Every structure is written in structure tokens, then in C-alpha cells.
VOFIVEX-97448 format. One record per residue (C-alpha): x, y, z; residue number from 1. Coordinates in nm, 2 decimals. Layout:
! residues N
{px X&py Y&pz Z&n NUM} .
...
! end
This chain:
! residues 243
{px 9.97&py 8.63&pz 10.48&n 1} .
{px 9.86&py 8.64&pz 10.84&n 2} .
{px 9.63&py 8.40&pz 11.05&n 3} .
{px 9.26&py 8.47&pz 11.04&n 4} .
{px 9.14&py 8.60&pz 11.38&n 5} .
{px 8.78&py 8.50&pz 11.35&n 6} .
{px 8.51&py 8.37&pz 11.11&n 7} .
{px 8.14&py 8.36&pz 11.10&n 8} .
{px 7.88&py 8.14&pz 10.93&n 9} .
{px 7.59&py 8.26&pz 10.71&n 10} .
{px 7.33&py 8.19&pz 10.97&n 11} .
{px 7.51&py 8.35&pz 11.26&n 12} .
{px 7.36&py 8.67&pz 11.40&n 13} .
{px 7.52&py 9.00&pz 11.31&n 14} .
{px 7.53&py 9.07&pz 11.68&n 15} .
{px 7.78&py 8.78&pz 11.71&n 16} .
{px 7.99&py 8.92&pz 11.42&n 17} .
{px 7.99&py 9.26&pz 11.59&n 18} .
{px 8.11&py 9.10&pz 11.92&n 19} .
{px 8.39&py 8.92&pz 11.73&n 20} .
{px 8.50&py 9.25&pz 11.57&n 21} .
{px 8.52&py 9.42&pz 11.91&n 22} .
{px 8.71&py 9.14&pz 12.07&n 23} .
{px 8.96&py 9.07&pz 11.79&n 24} .
{px 9.00&py 9.41&pz 11.63&n 25} .
{px 8.91&py 9.25&pz 11.29&n 26} .
{px 8.74&py 9.48&pz 11.03&n 27} .
{px 8.68&py 9.19&pz 10.79&n 28} .
{px 8.53&py 8.85&pz 10.88&n 29} .
{px 8.53&py 8.57&pz 10.63&n 30} .
{px 8.19&py 8.39&pz 10.61&n 31} .
{px 8.26&py 8.02&pz 10.61&n 32} .
{px 8.03&py 7.72&pz 10.57&n 33} .
{px 8.13&py 7.36&pz 10.53&n 34} .
{px 8.50&py 7.47&pz 10.52&n 35} .
{px 8.44&py 7.70&pz 10.22&n 36} .
{px 8.46&py 8.08&pz 10.21&n 37} .
{px 8.11&py 8.19&pz 10.10&n 38} .
{px 8.14&py 8.56&pz 10.15&n 39} .
{px 8.29&py 8.85&pz 10.35&n 40} .
{px 8.13&py 9.06&pz 10.63&n 41} .
{px 8.29&py 9.40&pz 10.70&n 42} .
{px 8.26&py 9.67&pz 10.97&n 43} .
{px 8.07&py 9.88&pz 10.72&n 44} .
{px 7.79&py 9.62&pz 10.68&n 45} .
{px 7.78&py 9.56&pz 11.06&n 46} .
{px 7.73&py 9.93&pz 11.14&n 47} .
{px 7.43&py 9.94&pz 10.91&n 48} .
{px 7.24&py 9.72&pz 11.15&n 49} .
{px 7.11&py 9.90&pz 11.46&n 50} .
{px 7.14&py 9.74&pz 11.80&n 51} .
{px 6.76&py 9.71&pz 11.82&n 52} .
{px 6.77&py 9.47&pz 11.52&n 53} .
{px 6.89&py 9.17&pz 11.70&n 54} .
{px 6.76&py 8.90&pz 11.46&n 55} .
{px 6.95&py 9.00&pz 11.15&n 56} .
{px 7.16&py 8.72&pz 11.00&n 57} .
{px 7.50&py 8.74&pz 10.84&n 58} .
{px 7.38&py 8.59&pz 10.52&n 59} .
{px 7.15&py 8.90&pz 10.46&n 60} .
{px 7.45&py 9.14&pz 10.47&n 61} .
{px 7.76&py 8.96&pz 10.36&n 62} .
{px 7.94&py 9.04&pz 10.04&n 63} .
{px 7.97&py 8.76&pz 9.78&n 64} .
{px 8.29&py 8.55&pz 9.78&n 65} .
{px 8.47&py 8.74&pz 9.49&n 66} .
{px 8.72&py 8.95&pz 9.67&n 67} .
{px 8.95&py 8.66&pz 9.75&n 68} .
{px 9.32&py 8.58&pz 9.68&n 69} .
{px 9.53&py 8.27&pz 9.61&n 70} .
{px 9.86&py 8.20&pz 9.80&n 71} .
{px 10.08&py 8.27&pz 9.49&n 72} .
{px 9.90&py 8.58&pz 9.36&n 73} .
{px 10.16&py 8.86&pz 9.31&n 74} .
{px 10.17&py 9.16&pz 9.54&n 75} .
{px 10.04&py 9.39&pz 9.27&n 76} .
{px 9.73&py 9.18&pz 9.23&n 77} .
{px 9.67&py 9.18&pz 9.60&n 78} .
{px 9.71&py 9.55&pz 9.62&n 79} .
{px 9.48&py 9.61&pz 9.32&n 80} .
{px 9.21&py 9.39&pz 9.47&n 81} .
{px 9.24&py 9.55&pz 9.82&n 82} .
{px 9.22&py 9.90&pz 9.67&n 83} .
{px 8.92&py 9.81&pz 9.44&n 84} .
{px 8.73&py 9.65&pz 9.73&n 85} .
{px 8.84&py 9.90&pz 9.99&n 86} .
{px 8.92&py 9.62&pz 10.23&n 87} .
{px 9.22&py 9.62&pz 10.47&n 88} .
{px 9.21&py 9.24&pz 10.48&n 89} .
{px 9.13&py 8.99&pz 10.21&n 90} .
{px 9.08&py 8.61&pz 10.27&n 91} .
{px 9.34&py 8.39&pz 10.11&n 92} .
{px 9.20&py 8.06&pz 9.98&n 93} .
{px 9.36&py 7.73&pz 9.87&n 94} .
{px 9.19&py 7.73&pz 9.53&n 95} .
{px 8.88&py 7.86&pz 9.36&n 96} .
{px 8.75&py 7.51&pz 9.35&n 97} .
{px 8.74&py 7.43&pz 9.72&n 98} .
{px 8.77&py 7.79&pz 9.86&n 99} .
{px 8.92&py 7.66&pz 10.19&n 100} .
{px 9.05&py 7.94&pz 10.41&n 101} .
{px 9.43&py 7.96&pz 10.46&n 102} .
{px 9.46&py 8.31&pz 10.62&n 103} .
{px 9.43&py 8.68&pz 10.54&n 104} .
{px 9.63&py 8.91&pz 10.32&n 105} .
{px 9.65&py 9.24&pz 10.51&n 106} .
{px 9.73&py 9.60&pz 10.41&n 107} .
{px 9.99&py 9.59&pz 10.69&n 108} .
{px 10.18&py 9.31&pz 10.53&n 109} .
{px 10.15&py 9.46&pz 10.18&n 110} .
{px 10.29&py 9.80&pz 10.30&n 111} .
{px 10.58&py 9.62&pz 10.46&n 112} .
{px 10.67&py 9.46&pz 10.13&n 113} .
{px 10.67&py 9.76&pz 9.89&n 114} .
{px 10.91&py 10.05&pz 9.84&n 115} .
{px 10.79&py 10.41&pz 9.89&n 116} .
{px 10.96&py 10.74&pz 9.83&n 117} .
{px 10.89&py 11.11&pz 9.88&n 118} .
{px 10.75&py 11.31&pz 10.17&n 119} .
{px 10.41&py 11.27&pz 10.34&n 120} .
{px 10.26&py 11.59&pz 10.19&n 121} .
{px 10.30&py 11.43&pz 9.84&n 122} .
{px 10.09&py 11.13&pz 9.95&n 123} .
{px 9.83&py 11.31&pz 10.17&n 124} .
{px 9.46&py 11.33&pz 10.07&n 125} .
{px 9.20&py 11.57&pz 10.18&n 126} .
{px 9.05&py 11.47&pz 10.51&n 127} .
{px 8.68&py 11.47&pz 10.61&n 128} .
{px 8.67&py 11.61&pz 10.97&n 129} .
{px 8.44&py 11.62&pz 11.26&n 130} .
{px 8.42&py 11.80&pz 11.60&n 131} .
{px 8.38&py 11.66&pz 11.95&n 132} .
{px 8.02&py 11.77&pz 11.98&n 133} .
{px 7.89&py 11.61&pz 11.66&n 134} .
{px 7.65&py 11.32&pz 11.71&n 135} .
{px 7.78&py 10.97&pz 11.64&n 136} .
{px 7.49&py 10.90&pz 11.41&n 137} .
{px 7.57&py 11.20&pz 11.20&n 138} .
{px 7.94&py 11.11&pz 11.18&n 139} .
{px 7.85&py 10.76&pz 11.07&n 140} .
{px 7.62&py 10.89&pz 10.80&n 141} .
{px 7.89&py 11.13&pz 10.68&n 142} .
{px 8.14&py 10.84&pz 10.67&n 143} .
{px 7.90&py 10.64&pz 10.46&n 144} .
{px 7.84&py 10.93&pz 10.22&n 145} .
{px 8.22&py 11.01&pz 10.19&n 146} .
{px 8.32&py 10.65&pz 10.17&n 147} .
{px 8.58&py 10.70&pz 10.45&n 148} .
{px 8.65&py 10.48&pz 10.75&n 149} .
{px 8.78&py 10.75&pz 10.99&n 150} .
{px 8.78&py 11.13&pz 11.06&n 151} .
{px 9.02&py 11.36&pz 11.25&n 152} .
{px 8.84&py 11.53&pz 11.54&n 153} .
{px 8.94&py 11.90&pz 11.51&n 154} .
{px 8.89&py 12.24&pz 11.66&n 155} .
{px 8.96&py 12.56&pz 11.48&n 156} .
{px 9.16&py 12.82&pz 11.67&n 157} .
{px 9.37&py 13.11&pz 11.57&n 158} .
{px 9.35&py 13.03&pz 11.20&n 159} .
{px 9.46&py 12.67&pz 11.26&n 160} .
{px 9.28&py 12.34&pz 11.24&n 161} .
{px 9.41&py 12.16&pz 11.54&n 162} .
{px 9.37&py 11.78&pz 11.57&n 163} .
{px 9.22&py 11.67&pz 11.90&n 164} .
{px 9.17&py 11.30&pz 11.82&n 165} .
{px 9.05&py 11.04&pz 11.57&n 166} .
{px 8.72&py 10.85&pz 11.53&n 167} .
{px 8.69&py 10.55&pz 11.31&n 168} .
{px 8.43&py 10.29&pz 11.21&n 169} .
{px 8.59&py 10.05&pz 11.46&n 170} .
{px 8.54&py 10.31&pz 11.74&n 171} .
{px 8.17&py 10.33&pz 11.65&n 172} .
{px 8.14&py 9.95&pz 11.67&n 173} .
{px 8.31&py 9.94&pz 12.01&n 174} .
{px 8.10&py 10.22&pz 12.14&n 175} .
{px 7.77&py 10.05&pz 12.09&n 176} .
{px 7.60&py 10.39&pz 12.11&n 177} .
{px 7.53&py 10.47&pz 11.74&n 178} .
{px 7.15&py 10.49&pz 11.80&n 179} .
{px 7.17&py 10.71&pz 12.11&n 180} .
{px 7.06&py 11.06&pz 12.01&n 181} .
{px 7.27&py 11.21&pz 12.29&n 182} .
{px 7.59&py 11.02&pz 12.21&n 183} .
{px 7.87&py 11.25&pz 12.08&n 184} .
{px 8.20&py 11.21&pz 11.92&n 185} .
{px 8.39&py 11.30&pz 12.23&n 186} .
{px 8.25&py 10.99&pz 12.40&n 187} .
{px 8.43&py 10.74&pz 12.19&n 188} .
{px 8.71&py 10.92&pz 12.00&n 189} .
{px 9.07&py 10.83&pz 12.09&n 190} .
{px 9.28&py 11.12&pz 12.20&n 191} .
{px 9.54&py 11.25&pz 12.16&n 192} .
{px 9.57&py 11.13&pz 11.80&n 193} .
{px 9.90&py 11.04&pz 11.64&n 194} .
{px 10.00&py 11.27&pz 11.36&n 195} .
{px 10.29&py 11.33&pz 11.12&n 196} .
{px 10.45&py 11.64&pz 10.98&n 197} .
{px 10.39&py 11.71&pz 10.61&n 198} .
{px 10.77&py 11.72&pz 10.55&n 199} .
{px 10.84&py 11.37&pz 10.70&n 200} .
{px 10.95&py 11.09&pz 10.47&n 201} .
{px 10.66&py 10.87&pz 10.37&n 202} .
{px 10.85&py 10.56&pz 10.47&n 203} .
{px 10.88&py 10.69&pz 10.83&n 204} .
{px 10.51&py 10.77&pz 10.84&n 205} .
{px 10.42&py 10.42&pz 10.72&n 206} .
{px 10.66&py 10.26&pz 10.98&n 207} .
{px 10.48&py 10.46&pz 11.25&n 208} .
{px 10.14&py 10.34&pz 11.13&n 209} .
{px 10.26&py 9.98&pz 11.12&n 210} .
{px 10.43&py 10.00&pz 11.46&n 211} .
{px 10.13&py 10.15&pz 11.64&n 212} .
{px 9.87&py 9.94&pz 11.45&n 213} .
{px 9.67&py 10.24&pz 11.31&n 214} .
{px 9.52&py 10.29&pz 10.97&n 215} .
{px 9.48&py 10.67&pz 10.97&n 216} .
{px 9.74&py 10.93&pz 11.02&n 217} .
{px 9.65&py 11.31&pz 11.01&n 218} .
{px 9.91&py 11.52&pz 10.83&n 219} .
{px 10.01&py 11.86&pz 10.99&n 220} .
{px 10.19&py 12.16&pz 10.87&n 221} .
{px 10.29&py 12.41&pz 11.14&n 222} .
{px 10.05&py 12.24&pz 11.38&n 223} .
{px 9.75&py 12.27&pz 11.14&n 224} .
{px 9.57&py 11.98&pz 10.96&n 225} .
{px 9.65&py 11.97&pz 10.59&n 226} .
{px 9.53&py 11.62&pz 10.50&n 227} .
{px 9.55&py 11.26&pz 10.60&n 228} .
{px 9.72&py 10.94&pz 10.49&n 229} .
{px 9.56&py 10.59&pz 10.53&n 230} .
{px 9.68&py 10.24&pz 10.46&n 231} .
{px 9.44&py 10.23&pz 10.16&n 232} .
{px 9.52&py 10.57&pz 10.03&n 233} .
{px 9.89&py 10.49&pz 10.02&n 234} .
{px 9.83&py 10.16&pz 9.84&n 235} .
{px 9.60&py 10.34&pz 9.60&n 236} .
{px 9.86&py 10.60&pz 9.52&n 237} .
{px 10.13&py 10.33&pz 9.48&n 238} .
{px 9.91&py 10.15&pz 9.23&n 239} .
{px 9.83&py 10.47&pz 9.04&n 240} .
{px 10.20&py 10.56&pz 9.00&n 241} .
{px 10.28&py 10.21&pz 8.87&n 242} .
{px 10.54&py 10.16&pz 9.13&n 243} .
! end
């Protein structure tokens, strides 16, 4: 469990939540009222509100307070709930009676506590990709449709798919340009992107993700993209294999 970086209240404006996400790097904000966790607001919900809609309240977008954990819940339960809810962080409450916030269970802390074996290629999933000239709005719509939170930015050259950078939901929030028709991926992607060889041990790849504070890692074979691992995809695979 780690300390909670920020919270919002149901009647706060979504613009305030977006500002908190930008300043703290949080992708999940507990919605707290009267000392009780009443819901959760994620980067996904925040991005659904355009910058021109300044009067939208958190209470109209927040998820209900059901994806929560207790301090003594086992690791497997925490992983299961995180995978099912597709959240990188889940609020930890004192009890289901008072729902007072104690902190956050994070994918980072869970990955640090489990044992993984094999090479990266065995854990990689197919990656949705984009290119530097695609519009930010289209990228966001594709992320929503695919249910992903980030895409490698690629160029195809000489039969290879080369990774130029990464763009994530957090990058879109920080850009504040989602509604600009002229805004392109190259304006807010981070480049160069970290990547990992497909033959690398999965443990080394996870250590790199945790050390650099990233949630997505493109997987390369001979310099060409063959897939991607994410914190959630690794936890999902760990659960599926009954590790």
C-alpha cells in the first residue's frame, strides 16, 4: 500500500480532477465525502469530458465505490480486482462499514511482490499502434474502442516496424489539446520510447518498468515491434496461469 496522492469530492469540477492528475501523475482519484470513499474517478472518465465543458461535476462521471480493497486482503485478491477493473491503483479502506481511506494498492507494489519466470516474448500481447501524424482525437477514440491506455508510435521502414515513441492517456490529459483538430501525436508523444528485446527475462523487463515509472513497454525482435507488455497485462497473465 502506498499513500494516496490526491482525492476529489463529488461536487468538485472535473477540471479540478484533471489538474490534479496532471500535477500528481495519478491515473485514479478516490472520490471522498465526509471521510468516506464514495467512488473512483479515472483518467478514462476525465478524457471523456472536453475542455469546453467546464461545468461538469465529478459525481456525474465517477465509478461507484465497489472496486475497493481492505488492508488484509491477499495479494491474489488485489490482483484479481485490479485486472477486472482495469485500474493501476485501487483505494484501500479501513472497513466496508466506514470506508475511510487508508491509501492505495498499486500495480507497481503488486508486481514487486510476485514471482515471474520466462522471457518477455512469452508475456507480450499484440499492440495497437499509431503514427506521428495521426490526430490526438482519433488516437483517443481508438484507445477507447480497443480498451487500451497507450500505443507505440511507429514508422514502417525496410520491412520493420520501428518504435519512435509512446503516447498514453496520461499524455493526452497533460496535452490539453484533445479537441484541437490540428493536434497530432507528435506534439505530445514521449520519445524515444523505452523498449525491451523479446528474448529478455520477464523479471528484468518488469524491473525496468518499475525503475523508470512506466506502465507500457514495447517488445522488439531484431529492432522491429512484435508486441507490448503492460503492468496490467502482466498481472492478467499471472492470474490466468494460477501463479
